[in-house]
mmJSON file of the N, C-alpha and C atoms, coordinates in Angstrom:
{"data_MODEL":{"atom_site":{
"group_PDB":["ATOM","ATOM","ATOM","ATOM","ATOM","ATOM","ATOM","ATOM","ATOM","ATOM","ATOM","ATOM","ATOM","ATOM","ATOM","ATOM","ATOM","ATOM","ATOM","ATOM","ATOM","ATOM","ATOM","ATOM","ATOM","ATOM","ATOM","ATOM","ATOM","ATOM","ATOM","ATOM","ATOM","ATOM","ATOM","ATOM","ATOM","ATOM","ATOM","ATOM","ATOM","ATOM","ATOM","ATOM","ATOM","ATOM","ATOM","ATOM","ATOM","ATOM","ATOM","ATOM","ATOM","ATOM","ATOM","ATOM","ATOM","ATOM","ATOM","ATOM","ATOM","ATOM","ATOM","ATOM","ATOM","ATOM","ATOM","ATOM","ATOM","ATOM","ATOM","ATOM","ATOM","ATOM","ATOM","ATOM","ATOM","ATOM","ATOM","ATOM","ATOM","ATOM","ATOM","ATOM","ATOM","ATOM","ATOM","ATOM","ATOM","ATOM","ATOM","ATOM","ATOM","ATOM","ATOM","ATOM","ATOM","ATOM","ATOM","ATOM","ATOM","ATOM","ATOM","ATOM","ATOM","ATOM","ATOM","ATOM","ATOM","ATOM","ATOM","ATOM","ATOM","ATOM","ATOM","ATOM","ATOM","ATOM","ATOM","ATOM","ATOM","ATOM","ATOM","ATOM","ATOM","ATOM","ATOM","ATOM","ATOM","ATOM","ATOM","ATOM","ATOM","ATOM","ATOM","ATOM","ATOM","ATOM","ATOM","ATOM","ATOM","ATOM","ATOM","ATOM","ATOM","ATOM","ATOM","ATOM","ATOM","ATOM","ATOM","ATOM","ATOM","ATOM","ATOM","ATOM","ATOM","ATOM","ATOM","ATOM","ATOM","ATOM","ATOM","ATOM","ATOM","ATOM","ATOM","ATOM","ATOM","ATOM","ATOM","ATOM","ATOM","ATOM","ATOM","ATOM","ATOM","ATOM","ATOM","ATOM","ATOM","ATOM","ATOM","ATOM","ATOM","ATOM","ATOM","ATOM","ATOM","ATOM","ATOM","ATOM","ATOM","ATOM","ATOM","ATOM","ATOM","ATOM","ATOM","ATOM","ATOM","ATOM","ATOM","ATOM","ATOM","ATOM","ATOM","ATOM","ATOM","ATOM","ATOM","ATOM","ATOM","ATOM","ATOM","ATOM","ATOM","ATOM","ATOM","ATOM","ATOM","ATOM","ATOM","ATOM","ATOM","ATOM","ATOM","ATOM","ATOM","ATOM","ATOM","ATOM","ATOM","ATOM","ATOM","ATOM","ATOM"],
"id":[1,2,3,4,5,6,7,8,9,10,11,12,13,14,15,16,17,18,19,20,21,22,23,24,25,26,27,28,29,30,31,32,33,34,35,36,37,38,39,40,41,42,43,44,45,46,47,48,49,50,51,52,53,54,55,56,57,58,59,60,61,62,63,64,65,66,67,68,69,70,71,72,73,74,75,76,77,78,79,80,81,82,83,84,85,86,87,88,89,90,91,92,93,94,95,96,97,98,99,100,101,102,103,104,105,106,107,108,109,110,111,112,113,114,115,116,117,118,119,120,121,122,123,124,125,126,127,128,129,130,131,132,133,134,135,136,137,138,139,140,141,142,143,144,145,146,147,148,149,150,151,152,153,154,155,156,157,158,159,160,161,162,163,164,165,166,167,168,169,170,171,172,173,174,175,176,177,178,179,180,181,182,183,184,185,186,187,188,189,190,191,192,193,194,195,196,197,198,199,200,201,202,203,204,205,206,207,208,209,210,211,212,213,214,215,216,217,218,219,220,221,222,223,224,225,226,227,228,229,230,231,232,233,234,235,236,237],
"type_symbol":["N","C","C","N","C","C","N","C","C","N","C","C","N","C","C","N","C","C","N","C","C","N","C","C","N","C","C","N","C","C","N","C","C","N","C","C","N","C","C","N","C","C","N","C","C","N","C","C","N","C","C","N","C","C","N","C","C","N","C","C","N","C","C","N","C","C","N","C","C","N","C","C","N","C","C","N","C","C","N","C","C","N","C","C","N","C","C","N","C","C","N","C","C","N","C","C","N","C","C","N","C","C","N","C","C","N","C","C","N","C","C","N","C","C","N","C","C","N","C","C","N","C","C","N","C","C","N","C","C","N","C","C","N","C","C","N","C","C","N","C","C","N","C","C","N","C","C","N","C","C","N","C","C","N","C","C","N","C","C","N","C","C","N","C","C","N","C","C","N","C","C","N","C","C","N","C","C","N","C","C","N","C","C","N","C","C","N","C","C","N","C","C","N","C","C","N","C","C","N","C","C","N","C","C","N","C","C","N","C","C","N","C","C","N","C","C","N","C","C","N","C","C","N","C","C","N","C","C","N","C","C","N","C","C","N","C","C"],
"label_atom_id":["N","CA","C","N","CA","C","N","CA","C","N","CA","C","N","CA","C","N","CA","C","N","CA","C","N","CA","C","N","CA","C","N","CA","C","N","CA","C","N","CA","C","N","CA","C","N","CA","C","N","CA","C","N","CA","C","N","CA","C","N","CA","C","N","CA","C","N","CA","C","N","CA","C","N","CA","C","N","CA","C","N","CA","C","N","CA","C","N","CA","C","N","CA","C","N","CA","C","N","CA","C","N","CA","C","N","CA","C","N","CA","C","N","CA","C","N","CA","C","N","CA","C","N","CA","C","N","CA","C","N","CA","C","N","CA","C","N","CA","C","N","CA","C","N","CA","C","N","CA","C","N","CA","C","N","CA","C","N","CA","C","N","CA","C","N","CA","C","N","CA","C","N","CA","C","N","CA","C","N","CA","C","N","CA","C","N","CA","C","N","CA","C","N","CA","C","N","CA","C","N","CA","C","N","CA","C","N","CA","C","N","CA","C","N","CA","C","N","CA","C","N","CA","C","N","CA","C","N","CA","C","N","CA","C","N","CA","C","N","CA","C","N","CA","C","N","CA","C","N","CA","C","N","CA","C","N","CA","C","N","CA","C","N","CA","C","N","CA","C","N","CA","C","N","CA","C"],
"label_alt_id":[null,null,null,null,null,null,null,null,null,null,null,null,null,null,null,null,null,null,null,null,null,null,null,null,null,null,null,null,null,null,null,null,null,null,null,null,null,null,null,null,null,null,null,null,null,null,null,null,null,null,null,null,null,null,null,null,null,null,null,null,null,null,null,null,null,null,null,null,null,null,null,null,null,null,null,null,null,null,null,null,null,null,null,null,null,null,null,null,null,null,null,null,null,null,null,null,null,null,null,null,null,null,null,null,null,null,null,null,null,null,null,null,null,null,null,null,null,null,null,null,null,null,null,null,null,null,null,null,null,null,null,null,null,null,null,null,null,null,null,null,null,null,null,null,null,null,null,null,null,null,null,null,null,null,null,null,null,null,null,null,null,null,null,null,null,null,null,null,null,null,null,null,null,null,null,null,null,null,null,null,null,null,null,null,null,null,null,null,null,null,null,null,null,null,null,null,null,null,null,null,null,null,null,null,null,null,null,null,null,null,null,null,null,null,null,null,null,null,null,null,null,null,null,null,null,null,null,null,null,null,null,null,null,null,null,null,null],
"label_comp_id":["MET","MET","MET","ARG","ARG","ARG","ASN","ASN","ASN","MET","MET","MET","HIS","HIS","HIS","VAL","VAL","VAL","LEU","LEU","LEU","SER","SER","SER","PHE","PHE","PHE","THR","THR","THR","LEU","LEU","LEU","MET","MET","MET","LEU","LEU","LEU","ALA","ALA","ALA","LEU","LEU","LEU","SER","SER","SER","ILE","ILE","ILE","SER","SER","SER","THR","THR","THR","ALA","ALA","ALA","HIS","HIS","HIS","GLY","GLY","GLY","SER","SER","SER","GLN","GLN","GLN","ARG","ARG","ARG","LEU","LEU","LEU","ASP","ASP","ASP","PRO","PRO","PRO","GLN","GLN","GLN","ALA","ALA","ALA","VAL","VAL","VAL","GLU","GLU","GLU","LYS","LYS","LYS","ALA","ALA","ALA","THR","THR","THR","PHE","PHE","PHE","SER","SER","SER","GLY","GLY","GLY","LYS","LYS","LYS","LEU","LEU","LEU","PRO","PRO","PRO","ALA","ALA","ALA","GLY","GLY","GLY","ASP","ASP","ASP","HIS","HIS","HIS","THR","THR","THR","SER","SER","SER","PRO","PRO","PRO","LEU","LEU","LEU","LEU","LEU","LEU","ILE","ILE","ILE","LYS","LYS","LYS","VAL","VAL","VAL","GLU","GLU","GLU","VAL","VAL","VAL","LEU","LEU","LEU","LEU","LEU","LEU","ASP","ASP","ASP","ARG","ARG","ARG","LEU","LEU","LEU","HIS","HIS","HIS","ILE","ILE","ILE","SER","SER","SER","PRO","PRO","PRO","GLY","GLY","GLY","GLU","GLU","GLU","ILE","ILE","ILE","ASP","ASP","ASP","GLY","GLY","GLY","LYS","LYS","LYS","LEU","LEU","LEU","GLY","GLY","GLY","GLU","GLU","GLU","ASN","ASN","ASN","VAL","VAL","VAL","LYS","LYS","LYS","ASN","ASN","ASN","SER","SER","SER","MET","MET","MET"],
"label_asym_id":["A","A","A","A","A","A","A","A","A","A","A","A","A","A","A","A","A","A","A","A","A","A","A","A","A","A","A","A","A","A","A","A","A","A","A","A","A","A","A","A","A","A","A","A","A","A","A","A","A","A","A","A","A","A","A","A","A","A","A","A","A","A","A","A","A","A","A","A","A","A","A","A","A","A","A","A","A","A","A","A","A","A","A","A","A","A","A","A","A","A","A","A","A","A","A","A","A","A","A","A","A","A","A","A","A","A","A","A","A","A","A","A","A","A","A","A","A","A","A","A","A","A","A","A","A","A","A","A","A","A","A","A","A","A","A","A","A","A","A","A","A","A","A","A","A","A","A","A","A","A","A","A","A","A","A","A","A","A","A","A","A","A","A","A","A","A","A","A","A","A","A","A","A","A","A","A","A","A","A","A","A","A","A","A","A","A","A","A","A","A","A","A","A","A","A","A","A","A","A","A","A","A","A","A","A","A","A","A","A","A","A","A","A","A","A","A","A","A","A","A","A","A","A","A","A","A","A","A","A","A","A","A","A","A","A","A","A"],
"label_entity_id":["1","1","1","1","1","1","1","1","1","1","1","1","1","1","1","1","1","1","1","1","1","1","1","1","1","1","1","1","1","1","1","1","1","1","1","1","1","1","1","1","1","1","1","1","1","1","1","1","1","1","1","1","1","1","1","1","1","1","1","1","1","1","1","1","1","1","1","1","1","1","1","1","1","1","1","1","1","1","1","1","1","1","1","1","1","1","1","1","1","1","1","1","1","1","1","1","1","1","1","1","1","1","1","1","1","1","1","1","1","1","1","1","1","1","1","1","1","1","1","1","1","1","1","1","1","1","1","1","1","1","1","1","1","1","1","1","1","1","1","1","1","1","1","1","1","1","1","1","1","1","1","1","1","1","1","1","1","1","1","1","1","1","1","1","1","1","1","1","1","1","1","1","1","1","1","1","1","1","1","1","1","1","1","1","1","1","1","1","1","1","1","1","1","1","1","1","1","1","1","1","1","1","1","1","1","1","1","1","1","1","1","1","1","1","1","1","1","1","1","1","1","1","1","1","1","1","1","1","1","1","1","1","1","1","1","1","1"],
"label_seq_id":[1,1,1,2,2,2,3,3,3,4,4,4,5,5,5,6,6,6,7,7,7,8,8,8,9,9,9,10,10,10,11,11,11,12,12,12,13,13,13,14,14,14,15,15,15,16,16,16,17,17,17,18,18,18,19,19,19,20,20,20,21,21,21,22,22,22,23,23,23,24,24,24,25,25,25,26,26,26,27,27,27,28,28,28,29,29,29,30,30,30,31,31,31,32,32,32,33,33,33,34,34,34,35,35,35,36,36,36,37,37,37,38,38,38,39,39,39,40,40,40,41,41,41,42,42,42,43,43,43,44,44,44,45,45,45,46,46,46,47,47,47,48,48,48,49,49,49,50,50,50,51,51,51,52,52,52,53,53,53,54,54,54,55,55,55,56,56,56,57,57,57,58,58,58,59,59,59,60,60,60,61,61,61,62,62,62,63,63,63,64,64,64,65,65,65,66,66,66,67,67,67,68,68,68,69,69,69,70,70,70,71,71,71,72,72,72,73,73,73,74,74,74,75,75,75,76,76,76,77,77,77,78,78,78,79,79,79],
"pdbx_PDB_ins_code":[null,null,null,null,null,null,null,null,null,null,null,null,null,null,null,null,null,null,null,null,null,null,null,null,null,null,null,null,null,null,null,null,null,null,null,null,null,null,null,null,null,null,null,null,null,null,null,null,null,null,null,null,null,null,null,null,null,null,null,null,null,null,null,null,null,null,null,null,null,null,null,null,null,null,null,null,null,null,null,null,null,null,null,null,null,null,null,null,null,null,null,null,null,null,null,null,null,null,null,null,null,null,null,null,null,null,null,null,null,null,null,null,null,null,null,null,null,null,null,null,null,null,null,null,null,null,null,null,null,null,null,null,null,null,null,null,null,null,null,null,null,null,null,null,null,null,null,null,null,null,null,null,null,null,null,null,null,null,null,null,null,null,null,null,null,null,null,null,null,null,null,null,null,null,null,null,null,null,null,null,null,null,null,null,null,null,null,null,null,null,null,null,null,null,null,null,null,null,null,null,null,null,null,null,null,null,null,null,null,null,null,null,null,null,null,null,null,null,null,null,null,null,null,null,null,null,null,null,null,null,null,null,null,null,null,null,null],
"Cartn_x":[17.982,16.732,16.031,16.356,15.558,14.047,15.085,13.902,12.586,13.51,12.537,11.159,11.633,10.633,9.201,10.391,9.243,8.271,8.937,8.314,7.148,7.6,6.077,5.082,5.375,4.36,3.911,4.572,4.105,3.142,3.161,2.22,1.516,1.317,0.387,-0.553,0.173,-0.878,-2.013,-0.98,-1.75,-3.056,-2.641,-3.784,-4.824,-4.844,-5.608,-6.354,-5.734,-6.463,-7.499,-6.915,-7.542,-8.64,-8.841,-9.646,-10.365,-10.297,-11.274,-12.396,-11.742,-13.014,-13.539,-13.034,-14.232,-14.055,-14.934,-14.972,-14.128,-13.277,-11.769,-11.296,-10.751,-9.509,-8.256,-7.391,-6.185,-5.487,-4.295,-3.297,-1.716,-0.504,0.715,1.591,0.98,1.215,0.553,-0.994,-1.351,-0.473,0.044,0.79,1.901,2.53,3.942,3.989,3.044,2.918,2.23,1.365,0.981,1.864,1.806,2.115,1.463,2.15,1.888,0.971,0.03,-0.809,-0.904,-0.299,-0.194,-1.431,-1.916,-3.643,-3.827,-3.837,-4.246,-5.805,-4.781,-6.411,-7.355,-8.537,-9.67,-9.586,-9.793,-9.406,-10.447,-11.421,-12.383,-12.252,-11.296,-11.163,-10.037,-9.718,-8.713,-7.743,-6.221,-5.768,-4.546,-4.28,-3.176,-1.94,-1.976,-0.128,-0.141,-1.381,-1.486,-0.775,-1.295,-0.313,0.872,1.085,2.954,3.823,2.914,2.835,3.445,2.494,2.415,3.564,3.926,5.136,5.921,6.326,7.257,7.698,6.534,7.142,7.371,6.645,7.085,8.293,8.903,10.359,11.215,10.938,11.579,11.481,10.67,10.017,9.517,9.066,8.051,6.833,5.813,4.875,3.516,3.026,1.651,0.539,0.821,-0.574,-0.753,-1.734,-2.152,-2.127,-1.845,-1.382,-2.845,-3.925,-5.067,-5.446,-4.861,-4.55,-5.303,-5.541,-6.329,-5.953,-6.165,-5.497,-5.986,-5.117,-5.481,-4.932,-5.037,-4.327,-3.019,-3.167,-1.367,-0.537,-0.929,0.183,0.189,-1.133,-0.501,0.387,-0.163,1.284,2.684,2.686,4.049,4.453,4.004,4.483,5.047],
"Cartn_y":[22.71,23.951,22.985,21.798,21.119,20.41,19.591,19.09,20.087,21.548,21.962,22.591,22.239,22.724,21.025,19.841,19.121,18.552,19.162,19.429,20.123,21.303,22.149,21.692,21.067,20.373,19.448,18.657,17.554,17.854,18.694,19.461,19.909,20.809,21.185,20.111,19.413,18.21,17.448,17.266,16.597,17.277,18.842,19.357,19.492,19.737,20.086,17.865,17.439,16.187,15.8,16.096,16.359,17.077,18.733,19.267,19.294,18.724,18.448,17.599,16.537,15.477,15.897,16.906,17.67,18.415,18.423,20.434,20.896,19.841,20.509,21.309,22.584,23.314,23.096,22.759,22.788,23.782,24.023,24.892,24.524,24.956,24.518,24.305,25.759,25.85,24.391,24.56,23.01,21.928,21.454,20.556,20.384,21.526,21.779,21.293,22.123,22.09,21.022,20.283,19.12,18.579,18.047,16.671,15.637,14.631,13.48,13.663,13.264,13.99,12.457,11.485,10.462,9.012,9.551,9.069,9.517,8.531,8.399,8.71,9.917,10.595,9.678,9.813,8.65,8.702,7.818,7.352,7.662,7.982,8.943,10.619,11.347,11.973,12.849,13.519,14.03,14.719,14.306,14.801,15.346,16.897,17.489,16.612,15.935,14.534,13.658,12.912,11.83,12.145,13.184,14.388,14.534,15.258,15.096,13.285,12.591,11.484,10.886,10.768,10.344,10.476,12.007,12.842,12.801,12.524,11.79,10.28,9.504,7.926,8.315,8.962,8.462,9.266,10.315,10.741,9.521,8.966,7.642,6.451,6.49,5.611,4.364,4.727,3.088,4.394,3.557,3.955,4.142,5.327,5.092,4.478,4.703,4.72,6.419,6.549,8.459,8.869,10.226,10.752,11.54,11.407,11.812,11.98,11.982,12.325,11.651,10.667,9.395,7.777,7.519,6.201,4.969,4.897,3.976,2.553,1.64,0.327,0.122,1.071,1.51,1.708,2.892,3.92,2.696,2.146,1.087,0.012,-0.209,-1.378,-0.802,0.196,0.611,1.016,2.076,1.86,1.064],
"Cartn_z":[-71.547,-71.717,-72.811,-73.478,-73.722,-73.251,-72.868,-71.266,-70.403,-70.808,-70.289,-70.677,-72.135,-73.478,-72.939,-72.95,-73.459,-71.981,-70.83,-69.609,-69.89,-70.225,-70.52,-71.172,-72.334,-73.136,-72.997,-72.362,-71.521,-70.212,-69.797,-68.888,-69.367,-70.139,-70.552,-71.584,-71.946,-72.732,-71.614,-70.627,-69.068,-69.288,-68.598,-68.191,-69.454,-70.169,-71.284,-71.526,-71.262,-71.419,-70.138,-69.088,-68.041,-67.691,-68.228,-67.848,-68.823,-70.264,-70.752,-70.314,-69.83,-69.558,-67.9,-67.297,-65.938,-66.196,-64.538,-64.58,-63.749,-63.231,-61.935,-62.735,-62.83,-63.369,-62.323,-63.72,-63.13,-63.664,-62.966,-63.479,-63.637,-64.479,-63.939,-62.55,-61.491,-60.256,-60.052,-59.66,-59.038,-59.111,-60.384,-60.167,-59.792,-59.49,-59.705,-57.944,-56.898,-56.029,-55.069,-56.023,-55.129,-54.489,-53.409,-52.388,-52.125,-51.636,-51.59,-49.385,-49.409,-48.119,-46.536,-47.545,-46.813,-47.231,-48.069,-49.347,-50.106,-50.628,-52.221,-52.668,-53.46,-54.209,-54.569,-55.384,-55.062,-56.651,-57.677,-58.755,-59.717,-59.159,-60.363,-60.78,-59.842,-59.379,-60.218,-60.789,-61.782,-60.092,-60.586,-59.02,-59.916,-58.901,-59.818,-59.263,-57.906,-57.318,-58.541,-58.931,-60.025,-61.481,-62.115,-63.314,-62.84,-61.644,-61.715,-61.079,-60.927,-60.632,-62.012,-62.472,-63.989,-64.949,-64.879,-65.962,-65.502,-63.827,-63.552,-63.963,-64.25,-64.121,-65.778,-66.656,-67.819,-68.619,-67.539,-67.612,-67.37,-66.413,-66.035,-67.432,-68.004,-69.098,-68.68,-67.401,-66.785,-67.524,-68.309,-69.015,-67.821,-67.463,-66.883,-67.35,-68.622,-69.539,-70.265,-70.209,-70.257,-69.419,-69.073,-68.182,-68.335,-66.71,-66.794,-66.013,-64.772,-63.272,-63.058,-63.27,-61.892,-62.144,-60.841,-60.192,-61.192,-61.945,-63.112,-62.676,-63.583,-63.265,-64.027,-64.473,-65.438,-64.573,-64.058,-63.24,-61.906,-60.73,-59.962,-60.216,-61.234,-61.782,-62.353,-62.206,-62.988,-61.239,-60.723,-58.714,-58.199],
"occupancy":[1.0,1.0,1.0,1.0,1.0,1.0,1.0,1.0,1.0,1.0,1.0,1.0,1.0,1.0,1.0,1.0,1.0,1.0,1.0,1.0,1.0,1.0,1.0,1.0,1.0,1.0,1.0,1.0,1.0,1.0,1.0,1.0,1.0,1.0,1.0,1.0,1.0,1.0,1.0,1.0,1.0,1.0,1.0,1.0,1.0,1.0,1.0,1.0,1.0,1.0,1.0,1.0,1.0,1.0,1.0,1.0,1.0,1.0,1.0,1.0,1.0,1.0,1.0,1.0,1.0,1.0,1.0,1.0,1.0,1.0,1.0,1.0,1.0,1.0,1.0,1.0,1.0,1.0,1.0,1.0,1.0,1.0,1.0,1.0,1.0,1.0,1.0,1.0,1.0,1.0,1.0,1.0,1.0,1.0,1.0,1.0,1.0,1.0,1.0,1.0,1.0,1.0,1.0,1.0,1.0,1.0,1.0,1.0,1.0,1.0,1.0,1.0,1.0,1.0,1.0,1.0,1.0,1.0,1.0,1.0,1.0,1.0,1.0,1.0,1.0,1.0,1.0,1.0,1.0,1.0,1.0,1.0,1.0,1.0,1.0,1.0,1.0,1.0,1.0,1.0,1.0,1.0,1.0,1.0,1.0,1.0,1.0,1.0,1.0,1.0,1.0,1.0,1.0,1.0,1.0,1.0,1.0,1.0,1.0,1.0,1.0,1.0,1.0,1.0,1.0,1.0,1.0,1.0,1.0,1.0,1.0,1.0,1.0,1.0,1.0,1.0,1.0,1.0,1.0,1.0,1.0,1.0,1.0,1.0,1.0,1.0,1.0,1.0,1.0,1.0,1.0,1.0,1.0,1.0,1.0,1.0,1.0,1.0,1.0,1.0,1.0,1.0,1.0,1.0,1.0,1.0,1.0,1.0,1.0,1.0,1.0,1.0,1.0,1.0,1.0,1.0,1.0,1.0,1.0,1.0,1.0,1.0,1.0,1.0,1.0,1.0,1.0,1.0,1.0,1.0,1.0,1.0,1.0,1.0,1.0,1.0,1.0],
"B_iso_or_equiv":[0.0,0.0,0.0,0.0,0.0,0.0,0.0,0.0,0.0,0.0,0.0,0.0,0.0,0.0,0.0,0.0,0.0,0.0,0.0,0.0,0.0,0.0,0.0,0.0,0.0,0.0,0.0,0.0,0.0,0.0,0.0,0.0,0.0,0.0,0.0,0.0,0.0,0.0,0.0,0.0,0.0,0.0,0.0,0.0,0.0,0.0,0.0,0.0,0.0,0.0,0.0,0.0,0.0,0.0,0.0,0.0,0.0,0.0,0.0,0.0,0.0,0.0,0.0,0.0,0.0,0.0,0.0,0.0,0.0,0.0,0.0,0.0,0.0,0.0,0.0,0.0,0.0,0.0,0.0,0.0,0.0,0.0,0.0,0.0,0.0,0.0,0.0,0.0,0.0,0.0,0.0,0.0,0.0,0.0,0.0,0.0,0.0,0.0,0.0,0.0,0.0,0.0,0.0,0.0,0.0,0.0,0.0,0.0,0.0,0.0,0.0,0.0,0.0,0.0,0.0,0.0,0.0,0.0,0.0,0.0,0.0,0.0,0.0,0.0,0.0,0.0,0.0,0.0,0.0,0.0,0.0,0.0,0.0,0.0,0.0,0.0,0.0,0.0,0.0,0.0,0.0,0.0,0.0,0.0,0.0,0.0,0.0,0.0,0.0,0.0,0.0,0.0,0.0,0.0,0.0,0.0,0.0,0.0,0.0,0.0,0.0,0.0,0.0,0.0,0.0,0.0,0.0,0.0,0.0,0.0,0.0,0.0,0.0,0.0,0.0,0.0,0.0,0.0,0.0,0.0,0.0,0.0,0.0,0.0,0.0,0.0,0.0,0.0,0.0,0.0,0.0,0.0,0.0,0.0,0.0,0.0,0.0,0.0,0.0,0.0,0.0,0.0,0.0,0.0,0.0,0.0,0.0,0.0,0.0,0.0,0.0,0.0,0.0,0.0,0.0,0.0,0.0,0.0,0.0,0.0,0.0,0.0,0.0,0.0,0.0,0.0,0.0,0.0,0.0,0.0,0.0,0.0,0.0,0.0,0.0,0.0,0.0],
"pdbx_formal_charge":[null,null,null,null,null,null,null,null,null,null,null,null,null,null,null,null,null,null,null,null,null,null,null,null,null,null,null,null,null,null,null,null,null,null,null,null,null,null,null,null,null,null,null,null,null,null,null,null,null,null,null,null,null,null,null,null,null,null,null,null,null,null,null,null,null,null,null,null,null,null,null,null,null,null,null,null,null,null,null,null,null,null,null,null,null,null,null,null,null,null,null,null,null,null,null,null,null,null,null,null,null,null,null,null,null,null,null,null,null,null,null,null,null,null,null,null,null,null,null,null,null,null,null,null,null,null,null,null,null,null,null,null,null,null,null,null,null,null,null,null,null,null,null,null,null,null,null,null,null,null,null,null,null,null,null,null,null,null,null,null,null,null,null,null,null,null,null,null,null,null,null,null,null,null,null,null,null,null,null,null,null,null,null,null,null,null,null,null,null,null,null,null,null,null,null,null,null,null,null,null,null,null,null,null,null,null,null,null,null,null,null,null,null,null,null,null,null,null,null,null,null,null,null,null,null,null,null,null,null,null,null,null,null,null,null,null,null],
"auth_seq_id":[1,1,1,2,2,2,3,3,3,4,4,4,5,5,5,6,6,6,7,7,7,8,8,8,9,9,9,10,10,10,11,11,11,12,12,12,13,13,13,14,14,14,15,15,15,16,16,16,17,17,17,18,18,18,19,19,19,20,20,20,21,21,21,22,22,22,23,23,23,24,24,24,25,25,25,26,26,26,27,27,27,28,28,28,29,29,29,30,30,30,31,31,31,32,32,32,33,33,33,34,34,34,35,35,35,36,36,36,37,37,37,38,38,38,39,39,39,40,40,40,41,41,41,42,42,42,43,43,43,44,44,44,45,45,45,46,46,46,47,47,47,48,48,48,49,49,49,50,50,50,51,51,51,52,52,52,53,53,53,54,54,54,55,55,55,56,56,56,57,57,57,58,58,58,59,59,59,60,60,60,61,61,61,62,62,62,63,63,63,64,64,64,65,65,65,66,66,66,67,67,67,68,68,68,69,69,69,70,70,70,71,71,71,72,72,72,73,73,73,74,74,74,75,75,75,76,76,76,77,77,77,78,78,78,79,79,79],
"auth_comp_id":["MET","MET","MET","ARG","ARG","ARG","ASN","ASN","ASN","MET","MET","MET","HIS","HIS","HIS","VAL","VAL","VAL","LEU","LEU","LEU","SER","SER","SER","PHE","PHE","PHE","THR","THR","THR","LEU","LEU","LEU","MET","MET","MET","LEU","LEU","LEU","ALA","ALA","ALA","LEU","LEU","LEU","SER","SER","SER","ILE","ILE","ILE","SER","SER","SER","THR","THR","THR","ALA","ALA","ALA","HIS","HIS","HIS","GLY","GLY","GLY","SER","SER","SER","GLN","GLN","GLN","ARG","ARG","ARG","LEU","LEU","LEU","ASP","ASP","ASP","PRO","PRO","PRO","GLN","GLN","GLN","ALA","ALA","ALA","VAL","VAL","VAL","GLU","GLU","GLU","LYS","LYS","LYS","ALA","ALA","ALA","THR","THR","THR","PHE","PHE","PHE","SER","SER","SER","GLY","GLY","GLY","LYS","LYS","LYS","LEU","LEU","LEU","PRO","PRO","PRO","ALA","ALA","ALA","GLY","GLY","GLY","ASP","ASP","ASP","HIS","HIS","HIS","THR","THR","THR","SER","SER","SER","PRO","PRO","PRO","LEU","LEU","LEU","LEU","LEU","LEU","ILE","ILE","ILE","LYS","LYS","LYS","VAL","VAL","VAL","GLU","GLU","GLU","VAL","VAL","VAL","LEU","LEU","LEU","LEU","LEU","LEU","ASP","ASP","ASP","ARG","ARG","ARG","LEU","LEU","LEU","HIS","HIS","HIS","ILE","ILE","ILE","SER","SER","SER","PRO","PRO","PRO","GLY","GLY","GLY","GLU","GLU","GLU","ILE","ILE","ILE","ASP","ASP","ASP","GLY","GLY","GLY","LYS","LYS","LYS","LEU","LEU","LEU","GLY","GLY","GLY","GLU","GLU","GLU","ASN","ASN","ASN","VAL","VAL","VAL","LYS","LYS","LYS","ASN","ASN","ASN","SER","SER","SER","MET","MET","MET"],
"auth_asym_id":["A","A","A","A","A","A","A","A","A","A","A","A","A","A","A","A","A","A","A","A","A","A","A","A","A","A","A","A","A","A","A","A","A","A","A","A","A","A","A","A","A","A","A","A","A","A","A","A","A","A","A","A","A","A","A","A","A","A","A","A","A","A","A","A","A","A","A","A","A","A","A","A","A","A","A","A","A","A","A","A","A","A","A","A","A","A","A","A","A","A","A","A","A","A","A","A","A","A","A","A","A","A","A","A","A","A","A","A","A","A","A","A","A","A","A","A","A","A","A","A","A","A","A","A","A","A","A","A","A","A","A","A","A","A","A","A","A","A","A","A","A","A","A","A","A","A","A","A","A","A","A","A","A","A","A","A","A","A","A","A","A","A","A","A","A","A","A","A","A","A","A","A","A","A","A","A","A","A","A","A","A","A","A","A","A","A","A","A","A","A","A","A","A","A","A","A","A","A","A","A","A","A","A","A","A","A","A","A","A","A","A","A","A","A","A","A","A","A","A","A","A","A","A","A","A","A","A","A","A","A","A","A","A","A","A","A","A"],
"auth_atom_id":["N","CA","C","N","CA","C","N","CA","C","N","CA","C","N","CA","C","N","CA","C","N","CA","C","N","CA","C","N","CA","C","N","CA","C","N","CA","C","N","CA","C","N","CA","C","N","CA","C","N","CA","C","N","CA","C","N","CA","C","N","CA","C","N","CA","C","N","CA","C","N","CA","C","N","CA","C","N","CA","C","N","CA","C","N","CA","C","N","CA","C","N","CA","C","N","CA","C","N","CA","C","N","CA","C","N","CA","C","N","CA","C","N","CA","C","N","CA","C","N","CA","C","N","CA","C","N","CA","C","N","CA","C","N","CA","C","N","CA","C","N","CA","C","N","CA","C","N","CA","C","N","CA","C","N","CA","C","N","CA","C","N","CA","C","N","CA","C","N","CA","C","N","CA","C","N","CA","C","N","CA","C","N","CA","C","N","CA","C","N","CA","C","N","CA","C","N","CA","C","N","CA","C","N","CA","C","N","CA","C","N","CA","C","N","CA","C","N","CA","C","N","CA","C","N","CA","C","N","CA","C","N","CA","C","N","CA","C","N","CA","C","N","CA","C","N","CA","C","N","CA","C","N","CA","C","N","CA","C","N","CA","C","N","CA","C","N","CA","C","N","CA","C","N","CA","C"],
"pdbx_PDB_model_num":[1,1,1,1,1,1,1,1,1,1,1,1,1,1,1,1,1,1,1,1,1,1,1,1,1,1,1,1,1,1,1,1,1,1,1,1,1,1,1,1,1,1,1,1,1,1,1,1,1,1,1,1,1,1,1,1,1,1,1,1,1,1,1,1,1,1,1,1,1,1,1,1,1,1,1,1,1,1,1,1,1,1,1,1,1,1,1,1,1,1,1,1,1,1,1,1,1,1,1,1,1,1,1,1,1,1,1,1,1,1,1,1,1,1,1,1,1,1,1,1,1,1,1,1,1,1,1,1,1,1,1,1,1,1,1,1,1,1,1,1,1,1,1,1,1,1,1,1,1,1,1,1,1,1,1,1,1,1,1,1,1,1,1,1,1,1,1,1,1,1,1,1,1,1,1,1,1,1,1,1,1,1,1,1,1,1,1,1,1,1,1,1,1,1,1,1,1,1,1,1,1,1,1,1,1,1,1,1,1,1,1,1,1,1,1,1,1,1,1,1,1,1,1,1,1,1,1,1,1,1,1,1,1,1,1,1,1]
}}}
């Protein structure tokens, strides 16, 4: 149960950070449903898929850096 609370908090924090810096509105369902299409999202746009990847990496104690939904150097290096 505690893990669900931590996940919910982390996800809401990530969404608030990513939507504060861009005009794209994201919601938890968009992040949860995000799947890999075979092509990496553009590095300058906030991506629900990248938020999901960053949260999962963080859960594994592999720091992706700031959870912002963008394909930055920390995410590339952690993969």
